[in-house]
N, C-alpha and C positions, 0 to 999 in steps of 0.2 A: 579437219577441218575447226577453225575455231573464228567464232561470229563475237564481232561485239555486236553486245546489244545496245549499249546506245545510239550508235551509229547505222545499227539496221533496218532496212526500212522491210522488211518483212517482218518483222517482230513490231518495231513500233504500229506498224499498218494494224497488226492482228490486235496488240492494245486498244490501238485508238478504236475498233472497230467494234470491240468486245463492252471498252468502259461507256461509247452511246449509246446501250440499252440502257432502261430509268431505271434498272432495280441497282446498278452500280454507279457506286461514287468515284468519279476520278480519283478525289482526293484521299478517299479509304484506302484504297490499291496501293495507291503510291505512298501514302502513309505508313500502312503497315511492312508494306514490300521495306521500303527506307530504316524502318525501326526494327525489320526482323537480322538484315545484313548489320546493322547498326552494335545490335545485342549478342549478333552472333548464331540468332534461333533459327539452327535448320527447318526444325519442324515449322514454326510459322509461316517461313519464308514455300517452303512447301505448301503449305494448306492456301496460301495467295494464289501461288503458280493453280491449283488446279480451281478455285474461285473462277480465276482469269478463264482456263479452260475452260469452263463448264460453262460461263456468261459466252466464250465466243460458237462455242457447239451448241448454245440454247439458242442465239442469232441464228446459227446456217440453219438446223431444224426449223425456228419459223418461216424463213424467206423459203426454203423448199416447200412447206406446206402451202402458200400462197399457190403453188405451181398445181397444187392438188383439185380438180374440176370440184362444184359443188355437187353435194349429197343429194339427190332428189328423193329422197326418202325424209332425211330430217334439216336439208336444206342448211343453208350460213345464219344461226343467228347469233345473238351475243353471249348465248349459256353456250352452245356450243365452242362458239371463240374460245372463250375466257376457261375449261375445260380443257378443250388440247389445248389450249400455252400454256397453262398448269403444267398438264400429262409433257410435253415435249421440255418442256424446264427441269422436270425431274427423270425424265430419260438422258438430257445433258448431265445434271451431274451424277448418275450414275457413271452415265461413260469416261464423262474425268475422274471421278476415285477411280473405277477402273484402268486409267490411261490409258485405251481405248485408241486415242488419236493421239499420242505423246507428247501436244504441247506443252503441259505441264514441266514433264521431264525435262522434254530441249532447254522451257524457259530456267527455270530451278538448275540446272547444270552451268549454263552463262554465269547466272546471278548469281550461285553461290561462290562461284571464283574471289568475287568482293569481300567475302567473307572472312 
């Protein structure tokens, strides 16, 4: 089954959601992606896809964290929120690098057809 990444709503929504992360600049991802395709640099494209997957997973983990009740021992405070946010970002990075979800691979497979 072939999916046209430019017209596919799922991939477009995933990219839009991941790019809403304040740590990610939409123009950076698009620029890196377009440059990788233009230069036919598959490694750069793979890395951009993995970063996009990591941002998406990070958003998902942070949203899931909001469903966890407050810990009566430590409570919810700024330092705890900051630490868990960094921890979840690292989890997301590791999961994306290991290909645990497979989003990056699917996006790469579609975008690499343009190279």
